[in-house]
C-alpha positions as CSV (number, residue, x, y, z in Angstrom):
1,M,4.5,-14.8,8.5
2,P,8.0,-15.3,9.4
3,T,8.6,-15.4,13.0
4,H,10.7,-12.5,14.9
5,Q,13.7,-14.7,15.4
6,S,14.0,-15.9,11.8
7,I,14.1,-12.5,10.4
8,G,16.3,-10.6,12.9
9,G,18.7,-13.2,14.5
10,A,17.6,-12.3,17.8
11,S,15.9,-14.7,20.4
12,D,12.1,-14.0,21.0
13,D,12.9,-12.8,24.6
14,E,15.7,-10.4,23.3
15,L,13.3,-8.7,20.7
16,L,10.6,-8.8,23.5
17,Q,12.9,-6.7,25.9
18,R,13.8,-4.2,23.1
19,M,10.0,-3.6,22.4
20,V,9.5,-3.1,25.5
21,A,12.6,-0.5,26.1
22,T,11.7,1.3,22.8
23,H,8.1,1.6,23.3
24,S,8.0,5.1,24.7
25,E,10.0,6.1,21.8
26,R,8.1,4.5,19.0
27,F,4.8,5.7,20.3
28,G,5.8,9.2,21.8
29,E,4.3,12.5,21.4
30,A,4.0,12.7,17.8
31,Y,2.2,9.5,17.4
32,W,-0.5,10.7,19.7
33,A,-0.8,14.0,18.4
34,L,-1.6,12.4,15.0
35,F,-3.7,9.9,16.5
36,T,-5.7,12.4,18.4
37,A,-6.2,14.7,15.2
38,H,-6.7,12.2,12.6
39,V,-8.0,8.8,13.9
40,A,-10.0,9.7,17.2
41,P,-12.5,11.9,15.4
42,H,-13.6,8.7,13.4
43,L,-13.8,6.5,16.7
44,P,-17.1,5.7,18.5
45,P,-16.8,6.0,22.3
46,S,-16.6,2.4,23.0
47,P,-14.7,1.2,19.8
48,V,-13.8,-2.4,18.8
49,I,-9.9,-2.3,18.3
50,I,-7.5,-4.8,16.8
51,D,-3.6,-4.6,16.9
52,L,-2.2,-7.0,14.6
53,G,1.2,-8.1,15.3
54,C,0.5,-6.6,18.9
55,G,4.0,-7.4,20.2
56,P,4.2,-7.1,23.8
57,G,0.7,-5.5,24.1
58,L,1.8,-2.1,25.2
59,L,-0.1,-0.3,22.6
60,L,-3.5,-1.7,23.2
61,R,-2.7,-0.8,26.9
62,D,-2.5,2.6,25.7
63,F,-5.3,2.3,23.8
64,G,-7.1,1.3,26.8
65,E,-6.1,4.2,28.7
66,R,-7.8,6.6,26.3
67,Y,-11.0,4.4,25.5
68,P,-11.3,2.2,28.6
69,A,-14.8,1.1,27.4
70,A,-13.1,-0.3,23.9
71,T,-13.2,-4.2,23.1
72,S,-9.6,-4.7,22.2
73,Y,-7.7,-7.8,20.5
74,G,-4.0,-8.5,20.1
75,Y,-2.8,-10.9,17.9
76,D,0.9,-12.1,17.3
77,V,2.7,-15.0,16.0
78,T,5.0,-15.2,19.1
79,A,4.2,-16.9,22.4
80,A,6.3,-14.8,24.6
81,M,4.8,-11.4,23.2
82,I,1.1,-12.6,23.8
83,A,2.2,-13.9,27.4
84,H,3.5,-10.5,28.1
85,G,0.5,-8.9,26.7
86,R,-2.0,-11.0,29.0
87,A,0.1,-10.4,32.2
88,L,-0.3,-6.5,31.6
89,S,-2.3,-4.2,34.1
90,C,-4.7,-2.6,31.8
91,T,-7.4,0.3,32.2
92,G,-10.7,-0.4,31.4
93,T,-11.9,-3.8,29.7
94,T,-8.8,-6.1,29.4
95,P,-7.7,-6.9,25.8
96,T,-7.9,-10.3,24.3
97,F,-4.6,-11.5,23.4
98,A,-4.3,-14.6,21.0
99,L,-1.6,-16.2,19.0
100,H,-2.9,-15.8,15.3
101,D,-1.2,-15.4,11.9
102,V,-3.1,-13.6,9.8
103,S,-1.3,-14.3,6.5
104,T,-2.5,-17.8,6.8
105,E,-5.7,-17.6,8.5
106,P,-8.6,-15.2,8.6
107,L,-9.4,-12.8,11.4
108,P,-11.9,-14.2,14.0
109,H,-14.4,-11.3,13.6
110,P,-17.5,-10.9,11.4
111,A,-17.5,-8.6,8.5
112,R,-17.7,-4.7,9.2
113,S,-17.3,-5.2,12.9
114,V,-14.1,-3.7,13.8
115,D,-13.5,0.5,14.4
116,L,-9.7,0.4,14.3
117,V,-7.0,-2.0,12.9
118,S,-3.6,-1.1,13.8
119,M,-0.3,-2.6,12.4
120,S,3.0,-1.4,13.3
121,S,6.2,-2.7,11.8
122,V,4.6,-5.8,10.6
123,L,3.4,-5.8,7.1
124,H,6.7,-5.3,5.7
125,V,7.6,-9.1,6.6
126,I,4.6,-10.5,5.0
127,D,5.4,-12.0,1.6
128,E,1.8,-11.7,0.0
129,P,0.6,-8.3,1.7
130,L,-2.6,-7.8,-0.5
131,P,-4.6,-10.8,0.9
132,V,-3.7,-9.6,4.5
133,L,-4.9,-6.1,3.6
134,A,-8.1,-7.5,2.1
135,E,-8.9,-9.4,5.5
136,I,-8.4,-6.2,7.2
137,R,-10.8,-4.1,5.0
138,R,-13.4,-7.2,5.2
139,V,-13.3,-6.7,9.0
140,L,-13.4,-2.8,9.1
141,A,-16.9,-1.1,9.8
142,P,-18.1,1.6,7.5
143,G,-16.1,4.7,8.3
144,G,-13.5,2.3,10.1
145,I,-9.6,3.1,10.3
146,F,-6.6,1.1,9.3
147,L,-3.6,2.7,11.0
148,L,-0.6,1.3,9.0
149,H,2.8,2.3,10.7
150,D,5.7,0.7,8.8
151,W,9.4,1.0,7.5
152,I,10.1,3.0,4.5
153,R,13.4,2.7,2.3
154,Q,16.4,4.8,3.5
155,P,20.2,4.5,2.3
156,L,22.1,1.7,3.5
157,S,24.6,4.1,5.4
158,A,22.1,5.8,7.1
159,Y,20.2,2.4,8.4
160,L,23.4,1.1,9.8
161,A,24.2,4.3,11.4
162,W,20.8,4.2,13.1
163,R,21.4,0.6,14.3
164,R,24.8,1.6,15.9
165,D,23.9,5.1,17.2
166,V,20.2,4.5,18.3
167,L,20.1,0.9,19.1
168,G,23.7,0.9,20.5
169,E,24.7,-2.3,18.5
170,G,28.3,-3.2,18.8
171,E,30.7,-3.7,15.6
172,V,30.0,-7.4,15.4
173,E,26.2,-7.4,16.0
174,H,26.0,-4.0,13.9
175,A,27.4,-6.0,10.9
176,R,25.8,-9.3,11.3
177,R,22.2,-7.9,12.0
178,G,22.3,-4.8,10.0
179,F,23.2,-6.2,6.6
180,R,20.8,-9.1,7.2
181,L,17.8,-6.9,8.2
182,F,18.7,-4.1,5.4
183,P,16.6,-5.7,2.6
184,V,13.8,-6.5,5.0
185,H,13.2,-3.0,6.7
186,N,14.1,-1.1,3.6
187,K,11.7,-3.3,1.5
188,Y,9.2,-0.4,0.5
189,T,9.3,3.1,-0.4
190,T,6.4,5.4,0.9
191,A,5.1,5.4,-2.8
192,D,5.1,1.8,-2.6
193,W,2.8,1.7,0.5
194,R,0.4,4.1,-1.1
195,W,0.3,1.8,-4.1
196,L,-0.4,-1.1,-1.9
197,L,-3.2,0.5,0.1
198,A,-4.9,1.8,-3.1
199,E,-4.5,-1.4,-4.7
200,A,-6.3,-3.0,-1.4
201,G,-9.1,-0.6,-1.9
202,F,-8.3,1.9,0.7
203,T,-8.2,5.8,0.7
204,I,-5.4,7.5,2.7
205,G,-6.9,10.2,5.0
206,C,-3.3,11.3,6.4
207,Q,0.3,10.3,6.2
208,Q,3.3,11.4,8.0
209,Q,6.8,10.7,8.7
210,L,7.3,10.6,12.2
211,R,10.7,9.0,12.5
212,T,13.3,8.7,9.5
213,S,12.6,5.0,9.3
214,H,8.9,4.8,9.5
215,Q,5.8,6.4,7.8
216,I,2.3,6.1,9.1
217,F,-0.7,6.2,7.1
218,V,-4.3,6.6,8.1
219,A,-6.6,4.6,5.8
220,M,-10.1,3.9,5.4
221,P,-11.9,1.4,2.9
222,A,-12.9,3.2,-0.2
223,L,-16.6,3.9,-1.0
């Protein structure tokens, strides 16, 4: 899997700071309303949770507030993200954070042992997504949930405007990063994501566009 720096032009520390600063926007009320309605009913009281590409670990912290008896694992390819996650003060059982690249190594979990796998803004950077989806399907328990939250294609003008107006990038940074990242972030349409999930053996229970740039899918292994 490419490192954060190799695809974005920002240092690991810069990206870490940005992810921490925007966490509440990315995982706000709309996200948790969908989670409560479409994910929570499928989870046991003490779920096993994996966050692939966990970044600074804040989402696992939030999961722990809702499921203090959960057994949680956060995997990322960037050491700074793992270090930040390990330093967090979390409710309930402390998550296990580890460096791991699921695009090159199997997950260290038995088959059918995980209740929820979350993946946010990560799968689009993986060159071969189907083997990764197969590995996610392998570890999910019967009735388990794959929560995919990722970029969807949008017009170039809208994408550049978002980077300027929402991220607050200046003209030089806006042009340099915006044009470099446009083909990365706008790789898949919503239809492409649906096809990939179906091809990997998932059914979609719910999908919503919580932001103009992202679609979220609540998927589960097909019977």
